[in-house]
C-alpha positions in Angstrom: -0.1 0.2 -0.2 1.1 3.4 -0.7 0.0 6.6 1.2 -1.4 9.4 -0.8 -2.8 12.8 -0.4 -6.1 14.0 -2.1 -5.5 17.4 -4.3 -7.9 20.0 -4.8 -8.8 20.8 -8.3 -9.8 24.0 -10.0 -11.6 26.4 -7.6 -14.7 28.1 -8.0 -14.9 31.1 -9.9 -16.6 34.5 -9.0 -19.1 34.6 -11.6 -22.5 34.7 -9.9 -25.7 33.0 -12.3 -29.4 33.4 -11.0 -31.0 30.7 -9.4 -34.4 29.7 -9.6 -36.8 28.3 -7.0 -38.2 24.7 -7.6 -40.5 22.7 -5.4 -38.9 20.0 -3.6 -40.4 16.5 -5.6 -42.1 13.7 -3.9 -39.4 11.3 -4.4 -36.7 13.1 -2.8 -34.4 11.2 -0.2 -32.2 12.5 2.4 -28.9 11.7 1.0 -25.6 13.1 3.0 -23.6 14.5 -0.2 -20.5 15.8 1.8 -17.9 13.5 3.2 -16.1 14.3 6.7 -18.4 17.2 7.8 -18.1 16.5 11.6 -14.3 16.5 11.6 -14.5 13.8 14.0 -11.2 12.9 13.3 -7.6 14.3 12.8 -7.6 15.1 9.2 -9.8 17.9 7.2 -9.6 15.7 3.8 -11.3 15.6 1.6 -11.9 19.3 2.3 -9.1 21.3 0.8 -7.5 25.0 1.6 -6.7 27.8 -1.3 -4.1 30.2 -1.8 -3.8 32.1 1.7 -5.5 29.6 3.6 -4.5 26.7 5.9 -6.7 24.6 7.7 -6.7 22.0 10.5 -9.0 20.6 13.0 -9.0 22.1 16.3 -11.4 20.9 18.8 -13.3 18.7 16.5 -13.6 21.9 14.1 -12.2 22.9 10.6 -10.4 25.7 11.5 -8.9 28.0 8.7 -6.4 30.5 9.3 -6.7 33.1 6.6 -4.4 36.0 5.6 -5.7 39.5 5.0 -5.1 41.7 2.3 -7.0 40.1 -0.6 -9.5 42.0 -2.4 -12.0 39.7 -3.3 -14.2 37.3 -1.5 -13.2 34.3 -3.4 -9.3 35.1 -3.1 -9.1 32.8 -0.1 -11.2 30.3 -0.1 -12.0 26.1 1.0 -14.1 23.9 -0.1 -14.8 20.2 -0.9 -14.8 18.7 -4.6 -16.9 15.6 -6.3 -20.0 16.8 -4.6 -22.9 15.4 -6.7 -25.6 17.6 -7.5 -29.2 16.4 -10.0 -31.0 19.3 -11.5 -34.2 20.3 -10.4 -33.6 18.5 -7.1 -33.7 20.6 -3.5 -30.6 20.5 -1.2 -30.4 22.1 2.1 -27.0 23.1 3.0 -26.9 23.6 7.0 -23.5 24.4 9.1 -22.1 25.9 12.4 -19.4 29.0 12.3 -17.6 31.3 14.2 -14.2 33.7 13.5 -12.0 35.2 15.6 -13.2 38.7 14.4 -16.5 39.3 12.9 -16.5 39.0 9.0 -18.6 38.1 5.8 -18.5 35.1 4.1 -20.3 33.3 1.4 -20.9 29.6 1.4 -21.5 28.7 -2.8 -22.1 25.7 -4.6 -21.6 25.2 -8.2 -18.9 23.8 -10.5 -15.1 23.6 -9.8 -13.5 24.0 -13.7 -14.4 26.2 -16.3 -17.0 27.4 -17.1 -17.3 27.3 -13.1 -21.3 27.4 -13.4 -22.8 28.5 -10.0 -25.8 26.5 -8.4 -26.3 29.0 -5.2 -24.2 31.5 -3.1 -25.3 32.4 0.1 -23.8 35.4 2.0 -23.4 35.8 5.8 -21.6 37.2 8.7 -19.6 35.1 11.0 -19.1 36.4 14.9 -17.0 34.9 17.6 -20.0 33.6 18.9 -21.1 30.1 17.1 -24.0 30.0 14.9 -25.9 27.4 13.0 -26.6 28.4 9.3 -29.1 26.9 7.3 -30.0 27.5 3.6 -32.0 25.4 0.8 -31.6 25.9 -2.9 -32.3 24.0 -5.9 -29.9 22.8 -8.4 -29.9 24.0 -11.9 -27.3 21.7 -13.3 -26.0 17.9 -13.0 -23.1 16.7 -11.6 -22.5 13.0 -10.9 -20.9 11.4 -8.2 -16.8 12.3 -8.3 -17.6 14.9 -10.8 -16.8 18.4 -10.6 -19.6 19.4 -8.4 -18.2 21.4 -5.6 -19.4 23.4 -2.3 -16.6 26.2 -1.4 -16.8 28.9 1.4 -15.0 32.1 0.6 -13.4 34.0 3.2 -11.3 36.7 1.5 -11.9 40.5 1.1 -10.6 41.6 4.5 -7.6 43.8 5.1 -6.8 41.7 8.2 -5.9 38.1 9.3 -8.4 35.9 10.7 -9.4 32.6 11.9 -12.9 31.2 10.8 -13.8 27.8 12.1 -16.7 25.6 10.5 -18.3 22.6 12.0 -21.3 19.8 11.3 -21.5 20.9 7.7 -24.6 18.8 6.1 -25.5 19.0 2.3 -28.5 16.6 1.9 -30.7 16.0 -0.9 -30.8 14.2 -4.6 -32.7 11.4 -5.4 -30.1 9.5 -6.9 -28.3 7.0 -4.3 -24.4 7.2 -4.1 -22.9 4.6 -6.0 -19.7 3.5 -8.3 -20.7 0.9 -10.5 -22.4 1.6 -14.1 -25.4 -0.7 -15.1 -24.1 -3.8 -16.1 -24.8 -7.5 -17.8 -25.6 -9.7 -14.8 -23.2 -12.3 -16.8 -19.6 -11.7 -16.1 -17.1 -13.2 -18.3 -13.3 -13.0 -19.4 -14.3 -9.7 -21.6 -11.1 -10.7 -24.0 -10.1 -14.3 -24.9 -10.8 -17.4 -23.7 -7.8 -19.8 -24.3 -8.9 -23.0 -26.6 -8.5 -26.4 -25.3 -9.0 -24.8 -21.8 -11.8 -24.8 -19.0 -14.3 -21.6 -19.7 -16.5 -20.5 -16.9 -18.4 -17.0 -16.3 -20.4 -16.1 -13.4 -24.2 -15.2 -13.5 -26.2 -12.9 -11.0 -29.4 -14.7 -10.0 -31.3 -15.7 -6.5 -32.5 -18.7 -8.3 -31.9 -22.3 -6.3 -32.4 -24.4 -9.6 -30.5 -24.5 -12.7 -31.2 -21.8 -15.3 -30.8 -22.4 -19.4 -27.3 -20.6 -20.8 -27.1 -20.0 -24.3 -23.7 -19.4 -26.0 -24.3 -17.2 -29.1 -21.9 -16.4 -32.2 -21.0 -13.0 -33.4 -24.2 -13.5 -35.8 -26.4 -14.2 -32.9 -26.6 -17.9 -33.5 -27.2 -20.3 -31.0 -23.8 -22.7 -30.5 -24.0 -24.3 -27.5 -26.3 -24.1 -24.8 -26.4 -25.8 -20.8 -27.4 -25.5 -17.3 -26.0 -23.6 -14.7 -24.8 -24.4 -11.6 -26.4 -22.7 -8.5 -23.8 -21.4 -6.3 -25.6 -19.4 -3.8 -24.4 -16.5 -1.7 -20.9 -15.2 -2.8 -19.2 -13.4 0.5 -16.7 -11.5 -1.6 -19.5 -9.6 -3.9 -22.5 -9.7 -1.6 -24.2 -11.7 -4.5 -26.2 -14.9 -4.7 -24.7 -16.4 -8.1 -24.6 -19.5 -10.4 -21.6 -21.0 -12.6 -21.7 -21.2 -16.4 -19.6 -23.8 -17.5 -19.3 -23.9 -21.3 -15.6 -25.5 -21.7 -16.8 -28.0 -24.0 -17.1 -25.1 -26.9 -14.1 -25.0 -28.5 -14.4 -23.4 -31.8 -11.9 -20.3 -32.7 -13.7 -17.2 -33.1 -14.5 -13.4 -31.8 -17.8 -11.8 -30.6 -19.3 -14.6 -28.8 -21.8 -13.6 -26.1 -23.1 -15.8 -23.4 -26.9 -15.5 -22.7 -29.7 -16.5 -19.8 -33.0 -15.1 -19.7 -33.1 -11.6 -20.8 -29.4 -11.0 -19.8 -26.3 -10.7 -22.0 -23.2 -10.9 -21.5 -20.2 -8.5 -22.8 -18.9 -10.0 -26.0 -15.4 -12.1 -25.6 -13.3 -14.2 -28.2 -11.9 -18.2 -28.2 -8.6 -17.5 -29.0 -5.5 -17.4 -28.1 -4.4 -14.0 -29.9 -5.9 -11.8 -27.3 -3.7 -13.1 -24.4 -0.7 -13.3 -26.9 -1.4 -9.2 -27.5 -1.7 -8.8 -23.7 1.9 -10.2 -23.5 3.5 -7.5 -25.0 0.8 -4.7 -24.0 1.7 -5.4 -20.4 5.3 -5.0 -21.0 4.7 -1.8 -23.0 3.7 -0.1 -20.2 7.3 0.4 -18.8 8.6 2.0 -21.6 5.5 4.7 -21.0 6.8 4.8 -17.4 10.2 5.6 -18.4 11.9 9.0 -16.8 14.9 11.0 -18.1 13.9 10.0 -22.1 11.3 11.3 -24.5 8.4 8.9 -25.1 8.7 8.5 -29.0 5.7 8.2 -31.3 7.5 5.8 -33.5 6.7 3.3 -30.7 3.7 4.4 -28.8 1.4 6.4 -31.5 0.9 10.2 -31.3 -1.6 10.0 -28.7 0.9 8.7 -26.1 4.0 10.7 -26.9 5.7 13.4 -24.5 8.6 15.0 -23.9 11.2 13.7 -21.9 10.2 14.3 -17.9 12.8 15.8 -15.3 15.8 16.8 -17.3 16.4 20.0 -16.2 14.1 21.8 -19.1 12.4 24.1 -17.7 9.9 24.3 -15.8 11.5 21.0 -15.0 13.9 21.0 -12.1 15.4 17.7 -13.5 16.8 14.7 -11.6 20.6 15.0 -12.7 21.4 16.7 -9.9 19.2 15.9 -7.1 20.0 16.9 -3.3 19.1 15.2 -0.7 16.2 16.2 1.5 16.8 19.8 3.0 16.9 18.4 7.2 19.5 15.4 6.0 22.7 17.9 5.1 24.0 14.5 3.4 26.8 17.0 1.5 26.3 15.5 -2.0 23.9 15.2 -4.9 23.1 12.1 -7.3 22.4 12.1 -11.0 19.5 9.8 -10.6 17.9 10.5 -14.3 16.3 7.0 -15.7 14.2 4.6 -14.4 10.1 4.1 -14.4 8.1 6.4 -12.7 6.6 4.3 -9.8 2.5 4.9 -10.2 0.6 7.7 -11.2 2.8 10.3 -9.9 6.5 11.0 -10.4 8.1 9.8 -7.7 10.9 7.0 -8.0 10.6 4.4 -5.3 14.0 1.6 -5.0 11.5 -1.0 -2.9 9.0 -0.9 -5.8 11.1 -0.9 -8.4 13.3 -3.7 -7.1 10.3 -6.2 -7.2 9.1 -4.8 -10.3 12.3 -5.1 -12.5 13.3 -8.5 -10.6 9.7 -9.5 -12.2 10.6 -8.4 -15.6 13.7 -10.6 -15.3 12.5 -13.4 -13.8 9.9 -13.2 -16.3 12.9 -13.8 -18.7 14.9 -16.3 -16.3 11.8 -18.5 -16.1 11.1 -18.6 -19.9 14.7 -19.5 -20.5 14.5 -22.4 -18.1 11.0 -23.9 -17.9 9.4 -22.2 -20.9 9.6 -20.3 -24.4 11.8 -17.5 -24.3 11.6 -16.5 -28.0 8.8 -14.3 -27.2 10.6 -12.1 -25.1 13.8 -11.8 -27.4 15.2 -9.0 -29.5 12.5 -7.0 -31.6 9.5 -8.0 -29.9 8.9 -5.0 -28.3 8.2 -1.1 -29.6 11.3 0.1 -27.9 14.4 2.2 -29.0 16.8 -0.7 -28.0 15.0 -3.0 -30.5 17.6 -4.8 -33.0 20.5 -4.3 -30.4 21.1 -8.4 -29.9 19.5 -8.1 -26.7 16.6 -9.8 -25.3 14.2 -6.5 -25.5 12.6 -7.2 -22.0 16.0 -7.3 -20.6 16.5 -3.8 -22.4 13.6 -2.7 -20.3 14.6 -4.1 -17.2 18.0 -2.5 -17.6 16.1 1.1 -17.7 15.4 0.3 -14.3 18.3 -1.7 -12.6 20.9 1.7 -14.0 18.3 3.7 -12.0 18.8 1.4 -8.6 22.7 1.5 -9.0 22.4 5.4 -9.1 20.9 5.6 -6.0 24.0 4.2 -4.0 25.8 6.5 -1.7 28.9 7.2 -3.2 32.0 6.0 -2.0 33.9 8.4 1.2 30.4 9.4 2.1 28.9 8.4 5.3 26.9 5.2 4.9 28.6 4.5 1.6 27.2 1.4 -0.4 23.7 2.2 1.3 20.9 2.9 -1.4 18.7 6.0 -1.0 15.1 4.9 -0.4 13.3 7.1 -2.8 13.3 10.2 -4.9 10.2 12.3 -5.9 8.8 15.9 -5.5 9.2 18.3 -2.6 5.5 18.4 -2.6 2.6 16.1 -4.3 2.5 17.0 -7.7 -0.9 18.5 -8.9 -3.2 16.4 -10.9 -3.0 16.7 -14.0 0.8 17.7 -14.7 2.8 15.8 -17.5 6.3 15.0 -16.3 8.0 17.7 -18.4 5.6 20.4 -17.0 6.5 19.4 -13.3 8.1 22.2 -11.8 8.7 20.9 -8.2 12.0 20.4 -7.0 13.6 16.9 -6.5 14.6 15.5 -3.3 16.4 12.5 -1.9 15.0 10.6 1.1 17.6 9.0 3.3 19.5 5.1 2.6 17.9 2.5 4.2 18.8 -1.1 4.8 15.3 -2.5 2.7 16.1 -0.4 -0.6 20.0 -1.4 0.1 18.8 -5.2 -0.1 16.5 -4.8 -3.4 19.5 -2.9 -5.2 21.8 -5.7 -3.9 19.2 -8.8 -4.8 18.3 -7.3 -8.4 21.8 -6.1 -9.3 23.2 -9.9 -8.5 20.0 -11.4 -10.7 20.8 -9.2 -13.4 24.5 -9.9 -13.1 23.9 -13.8 -14.2 21.3 -12.7 -17.0 24.3 -10.3 -18.6 27.1 -12.6 -18.1 27.4 -13.8 -21.6 25.7 -10.8 -23.2 27.6 -8.0 -21.3 30.8 -9.3 -19.3 32.0 -5.9 -18.3 28.2 -4.8 -17.6 27.5 -8.1 -15.6 30.9 -7.7 -13.6 29.7 -3.9 -12.4 26.7 -5.2 -11.4 27.7 -8.1 -9.4 30.2 -5.3 -7.6 27.7 -3.4 -6.7 25.4 -5.8 -5.2 28.4 -7.2 -3.1 28.9 -3.8 -1.7 25.2 -3.0 -1.1 24.8 -6.2 0.8 27.9 -5.2 2.9 26.4 -2.0 3.5 23.2 -3.4 4.3 24.7 -6.0 6.9 26.5 -3.0 9.0 23.0 -1.1 9.0 20.6 -3.7 9.6 18.1 -1.5 10.7 18.1 1.7 8.8 14.3 1.9 8.5 12.6 4.2 6.1 10.7 6.9 7.8 7.0 6.0 8.3 5.9 9.7 8.3 8.2 10.8 5.2 5.1 10.9 2.7 5.1 14.6 1.6 5.4 14.5 -2.1 5.6 10.7 -2.4 4.5 7.2 -0.8 6.4 6.4 2.4 7.2 2.7 1.3 8.1 2.1 5.0 8.8 -1.6 5.9 9.9 -2.5 9.7 10.6 -5.9 8.7 13.9 -6.7 6.3 14.4 -10.4 7.3 12.7 -11.3 4.1 15.0 -8.4 1.8 17.9 -10.2 3.5 17.1 -13.5 2.4 16.2 -12.4 -1.1 19.7 -11.0 -1.3 21.3 -13.7 -0.4 19.7 -15.9 -2.6 20.2 -14.1 -5.7 24.0 -13.7 -4.8 24.4 -17.2 -4.0 22.6 -18.1 -7.4 25.1 -15.7 -9.4 28.1 -16.2 -7.4 28.3 -19.5 -5.6 30.3 -17.8 -2.5 30.2 -19.4 0.4 28.8 -16.8 2.6 25.9 -16.3 0.8 25.2 -20.1 0.7 25.4 -19.9 4.6 23.3 -16.6 4.7 20.5 -18.8 2.4 20.7 -21.6 4.6 21.1 -20.1 8.0 17.8 -17.8 7.3 14.4 -18.6 9.4 13.0 -18.2 5.9 15.0 -21.0 4.4 13.0 -23.8 2.7 9.9 -21.7 1.5 8.4 -20.2 4.7 7.7 -17.2 2.9 5.0 -18.6 0.8 1.2 -17.9 2.1 -2.1 -17.1 0.7 -1.9 -13.3 1.0 1.2 -13.5 -1.4 4.5 -11.7 -1.9 4.5 -7.8 -2.7 7.3 -5.0 -2.3 7.4 -5.1 1.5 7.3 -9.1 1.9 9.9 -10.6 -0.5 11.3 -13.6 0.9 9.3 -15.6 -1.8 11.4 -14.3 -4.6 14.7 -15.8 -3.3 12.8 -18.9 -3.1 11.9 -18.7 -6.4 15.3 -18.3 -7.7 16.4 -21.1 -5.8 13.8 -23.4 -7.4 14.6 -22.3 -10.8 18.8 -21.5 -11.0 21.0 -24.8 -10.9 22.7 -24.7 -7.1 24.4 -27.3 -5.2 21.8 -26.9 -2.2 20.5 -30.3 -0.5 17.8 -31.6 -3.0 15.4 -32.3 -0.3 15.7 -28.3 0.8 14.8 -27.5 -2.8 12.4 -30.4 -2.8 10.8 -28.5 0.2 10.7 -25.1 -1.5 9.0 -26.3 -4.5 6.4 -28.5 -1.9 5.9 -24.8 -0.5 5.0 -23.4 -3.7 2.6 -26.4 -4.5 1.4 -26.2 -1.2 0.1 -22.9 -1.2 -1.1 -23.5 -4.8 -3.4 -26.2 -3.3 -4.8 -23.8 -0.6 -5.6 -21.2 -3.6 -7.5 -23.5 -5.5 -9.3 -25.2 -2.3 -10.4 -21.3 -1.9 -11.4 -20.4 -5.2 -13.5 -23.3 -5.4 -15.9 -21.7 -3.2 -16.0 -18.1 -4.6 -18.4 -17.2 -7.6 -15.5 -14.8 -8.9 -12.5 -17.0 -8.5 -9.6 -15.2 -7.3 -6.1 -16.2 -5.8 -6.7 -13.5 -2.9 -7.1 -13.9 0.7 -6.8 -11.5 3.8 -7.6 -12.9 7.4 -10.6 -10.8 7.5 -12.4 -11.4 4.0 -11.4 -7.5 3.1 -9.4 -6.5 -0.3 -6.6 -4.4 0.0 -5.0 -1.3 -1.9 -3.3 -2.7 -5.1 -5.5 -6.6 -4.9 -5.3 -7.1 -8.3 -1.3 -7.0 -8.1 -1.8 -9.5 -5.4 -4.1 -11.6 -7.3 -1.3 -11.7 -10.4 1.3 -12.9 -8.0 -0.6 -15.5 -6.5 -1.4 -16.3 -10.3 2.5 -16.7 -10.6 2.4 -19.1 -7.9 -0.1 -21.3 -9.5 1.9 -21.0 -12.9 5.0 -22.3 -11.2 3.1 -25.0 -9.3 2.1 -26.3 -12.9 5.9 -25.7 -14.2 7.0 -28.3 -11.4 4.5 -30.8 -11.5 2.5 -30.4 -15.1 -0.4 -30.8 -13.2 -3.9 -29.7 -15.1 -5.1 -27.8 -12.3 -2.7 -25.6 -11.3 -2.5 -24.1 -15.0 -6.1 -24.1 -14.7 -6.0 -21.8 -11.2 -3.4 -19.5 -13.0 -5.8 -18.9 -16.1 -8.7 -18.2 -13.9 -6.4 -15.6 -12.0 -6.0 -13.7 -15.2 -9.8 -14.3 -16.3 -10.6 -12.4 -13.1 -8.5 -9.9 -14.0 -9.7 -9.5 -17.8 -13.6 -9.1 -16.5 -15.1 -12.1 -14.9 -15.4 -10.0 -11.4 -18.2 -8.3 -9.7 -17.3 -4.8 -11.0 -17.8 -6.5 -14.5 -14.8 -4.4 -15.6 -11.9 -5.7 -17.0 -8.8 -4.2 -15.2 -6.6 -4.0 -18.0 -6.6 -1.4 -19.9 -7.5 -1.8 -23.6 -8.8 -5.5 -23.1 -12.3 -6.4 -23.2 -15.2 -4.1 -24.0 -15.5 -2.5 -20.7 -11.9 -1.5 -19.8 -10.8 0.4 -17.2 -9.8 4.2 -18.7 -9.7 6.5 -16.0 -6.5 5.3 -14.3 -5.1 7.6 -11.5 -2.1 8.8 -13.6 -1.0 12.6 -14.1 -0.6 12.1 -17.8 -3.2 9.6 -18.7 -5.8 11.8 -17.4 -8.2 12.4 -19.9 -11.3 12.7 -17.6 -10.0 16.0 -16.3 -8.6 17.2 -19.6 -9.6 16.2 -22.6 -6.4 17.1 -24.4 -4.6 14.1 -22.5 -5.1 10.4 -23.5 -6.9 7.5 -21.5 -4.6 4.5 -20.3 -2.9 3.0 -23.1 -3.8 -0.9 -23.4 -2.2 -3.2 -20.8 -2.3 -0.9 -17.8 -3.2 -2.8 -14.9 -5.8 -1.1 -12.4 -5.0 -1.7 -8.5 -8.6 -2.8 -8.1 -10.6 -3.4 -5.3 -10.0 -2.0 -2.1 -12.5 -2.2 1.3 -10.5 0.4 3.0 -11.7 3.3 0.5 -8.6 5.5 1.4 -9.6 8.2 -0.8 -12.8 10.9 -0.9 -14.0 9.8 -4.3 -14.0 6.2 -3.3 -15.3 6.8 0.1 -18.1 9.0 -1.4 -19.4 6.6 -3.8 -18.4 3.0 -2.7 -19.4 3.6 1.0 -20.5 -0.2 2.3 -19.4 -2.1 -0.5 -18.6 -5.5 -0.5 -15.0 -6.4 -0.8 -14.8 -7.4 -4.5 -17.1 -4.6 -5.5 -15.2 -1.8 -3.6 -14.1 -0.4 -7.0 -14.8 2.9 -9.5 -13.3 3.7 -12.7 -12.6 7.3 -11.7 -8.9 9.2 -12.0 -9.7 10.6 -8.7 -10.3 7.1 -6.8 -6.5 6.7 -6.5 -7.0 3.7 -3.5 -8.8 1.9 -6.1 -7.7 3.0 -9.4 -3.9 3.9 -9.3 -1.3 2.0 -11.6 2.4 1.2 -10.4 5.4 -0.9 -11.8 4.8 -3.7 -9.4 1.6 -4.4 -10.3 1.9 -4.4 -13.9 5.0 -6.7 -13.5 3.1 -9.2 -12.1 0.1 -8.6 -14.7 3.4 -9.0 -17.0 4.5 -12.4 -15.8 1.4 -14.1 -15.6 0.1 -12.5 -19.3 3.7 -13.8 -20.8 2.9 -17.7 -19.0 -0.6 -17.4 -20.2 0.1 -16.8 -23.5 2.6 -19.1 -23.5 0.5 -21.8 -22.5 -2.0 -21.1 -24.7 -0.1 -20.8 -27.7 -1.6 -24.1 -28.8 -3.8 -26.3 -26.6 -1.6 -28.8 -24.1 -1.1 -32.0 -25.8 -2.6 -34.7 -23.2 0.1 -37.6 -23.2 -2.5 -40.2 -24.3 -1.5 -43.6 -23.1 1.7 -44.1 -20.9 3.9 -47.3 -19.3 6.0 -47.1 -16.9 9.1 -49.3 -15.5 10.6 -49.2 -12.1 13.6 -51.4 -11.1 15.7 -50.5 -7.7 18.8 -51.9 -6.5 18.9 -52.3 -2.7 22.0 -52.3 -0.3 21.9 -51.6 3.6 19.8 -48.2 4.0 20.2 -47.0 0.4 19.1 -48.0 -3.1 19.3 -46.8 -7.1 16.3 -46.2 -9.0 15.7 -46.6 -12.5 12.5 -45.7 -14.3 11.6 -46.0 -18.0 8.8 -44.0 -19.7 7.1 -45.2 -23.1 4.9 -42.9 -24.9 2.3 -45.5 -25.8 0.0 -43.2 -27.4 -1.0 -41.6 -30.7 0.3 -38.2 -30.2 3.6 -36.9 -28.9 4.4 -35.7 -25.8 5.5 -32.0 -25.8 6.3 -32.1 -21.8 5.6 -34.6 -19.1 6.0 -35.1 -15.6 5.9 -38.2 -13.6 4.4 -38.6 -10.4 4.3 -41.5 -7.6 4.1 -41.9 -4.0 6.3 -44.0 -2.2 4.7 -47.1 0.0 7.2 -46.8 2.7 9.3 -44.1 4.3 12.0 -43.4 1.1 13.5 -40.4 0.1 15.2 -39.3 -3.0 18.6 -38.3 -2.3 19.8 -37.2 -5.9 18.7 -37.6 -9.0 19.5 -37.5 -13.0 17.7 -36.9 -16.4 15.0 -35.4 -14.6 14.3 -32.4 -11.7 13.3 -34.1 -9.0 11.3 -33.2 -5.9 9.2 -35.0 -3.3 6.5 -34.0 -0.8 6.0 -36.2 1.7 5.6 -39.8 0.1 5.0 -37.9 -3.2 7.5 -37.7 -5.8 7.5 -35.5 -9.0 9.7 -35.9 -12.0 9.6 -33.3 -14.4 11.6 -33.6 -18.0 14.5 -31.8 -18.9 14.8 -29.6 -22.1 16.6 -32.4 -24.0 14.0 -35.2 -23.3 10.6 -33.2 -22.6 9.2 -34.4 -26.4 8.6 -38.1 -26.6 7.3 -39.2 -29.9 4.4 -42.1 -30.1 6.5 -45.2 -29.3 9.2 -43.1 -27.7 11.2 -43.9 -24.5 13.4 -41.8 -22.1 15.0 -43.5 -18.9 15.6 -41.6 -15.7 16.7 -42.5 -12.4 17.7 -41.5 -8.8 19.8 -42.6 -5.5 17.6 -42.6 -2.6 17.4 -43.9 1.1 15.1 -46.1 3.3 14.6 -47.6 6.9 12.7 -50.7 7.0 11.9 -52.5 3.6 12.1 -51.0 0.3 9.2 -51.9 -1.6 8.8 -50.3 -4.9 5.9 -48.1 -5.8 3.1 -49.5 -7.7 1.1 -46.3 -9.0 2.3 -43.8 -11.5 1.0 -40.7 -13.4 2.1 -38.5 -16.3 0.6 -35.4 -16.7 -2.1 -36.7 -14.8 -3.0 -39.6 -16.2 -2.5 -43.1 -14.8 -0.4 -45.0 -16.6 0.3 -48.8 -17.1 
């Protein structure tokens, strides 16, 4: 979660329009239209203060210090934006007010942006004695929830300073209830595309206790399949009564399909791998858009999304080439920290968020190299300036952030040399919208932190092994920086980020860095093989997969990243320990699958109290990654299907009925919280480009727009596609890196239907001595179709343990053993065989296993 601050938009102008009276309609409902009108907490949010004013809560009142000497009453004002008004509806404004010195003020309802239409203005006089004021008026214009409606108080036009206090501010009226969801279909589908050959489900909202008939229609409206829904009853996360529609049996590739039940019809969708393949590259394209310090060229993104370079010292920018520390630090140096990715919807760059995002792109490639297909990530696959340089494009993109992480390191000869600064951002929050090159704020470095230092150490070590054959000199530079950072972190193990350092940027504070130490040690050991890092890995309390849990990993919980690397990259750790890591992954995946079976809208996501939190979609994608890895290690279809369900949730099979990925689906998010993709506020600016993941449902509603529109929402419905709703609709590099990883995996697995193994035969022979034995296993494809990959599983009947294996990747969980193919023996033509084996230990009797499966199918 990041800490954010609400920003006022344009303020009411002085234009005054006549207001006509109207009768109160019989259907009027007493809806409260303001937030935080009683100031019972410590904050004035979402009320704002304008120029010449400063506001704070004092004794439960909103008190504003007003600087005198202004000419007009509207020269000093406070207010609240996003207030809904309905034309022809009656409203009652009430509040209490007093002032240090008697003066006139105005209470004004109207429009926050040009042409600044005014609905009502009431002039009054406040005195040192508290008075209660009530005014009624009828709205002449419509402003929807979270639109450009505004209530403001004008305090200017006085010669002397004054303090004015308001309390119990209430605006009652209107007949449209608050709410953030648009009218939508009662059938929720993956709005993009279902992969051929794999399960296909949708969700119907219905209180019926009996099955209903569903119909699948082609783009021409013809019925192509029909069946019965499965009632699921009440669904806690959505607050809905739901049925499941399973149309997996229909597998004809095509576009424009819809599902219908009675009068309900879904959004259209495809049965094809094309949309998922496109998403793989769209999700990665996000990072080029987010680059700092370089112009975003129309050649790669089109004219709509092209923009000048941000933060390169071209006025009005104060660039990132010579950034000082925060004024209270007196560090005595500046850093050139140009480059990197803007973290989210603001212009900050944060090492702990950049660390996991860069790691995930690098891991996406490393996993594809070792267990998948890296060709789709190669040179020339992305629209970026580095294409055709002989380096895989995903590595070129990741390097843009990796180099920035190195730039944040404290120079030699300085206090805390080798440590890494936590973040760099504007001195104050940047206004929304602001294109990066138009940002006039000064830039500041926050202090170094242990967490940031270990993030850099981990990512630089990881990158060093991927560049070892591409650019040995760069690889050596990365490794040296990583080792220096790790040593500095061990010398400063509790240099924690300040949780109060939230002015102008998110805090990203983290009080526990055991996980970062484990992650960094795992990466350094995997890249260098050095004993000291191996000892730090095996001596950690997180060793052997302890970090995996059903909540998931993120920027503040990174231990699982180290385990994933250890499970993927060859090393000399004990076979049993590596098996324990893989078992932790599959056990966690099994827990996700068990929960998803009970959900109306399956998503691998869980909190202790059932709520959804800031960035829930990023966690859904990360947990989808765990399911994907479980499939990689076991080849069991249930994990593959679970990973696809996670993606389908993000693409529209969710209670909000949005595709949370821009540009994918018929109702995708468009108005994400971003300072350049801000069309909702400025029609000259674009909406989000394709492939951007919204943060998603968040029960906390930590912004005024979400709080206004979504009060009382069920966890999966706490979402609105509004640029001001930053706690539910912001973007972030670590959420998009999770999407990119999962999208690549899904595209890889949907490129063609997975070939079932057909019939198989397994022979098992063992040679036993004392408490040890050697086993030889021969797998034969007795079917008519080639195996494109395989995973053999079997249970030991006793306490046997695999100690060391060959010709396969071996793992064991309890009695259950899994052997997965090596690249050289993964394909077996009909009639072909491969022989694998292992050394094992036992006590008692060494009885041979009697049942074997390949890819989940029982063999003879």
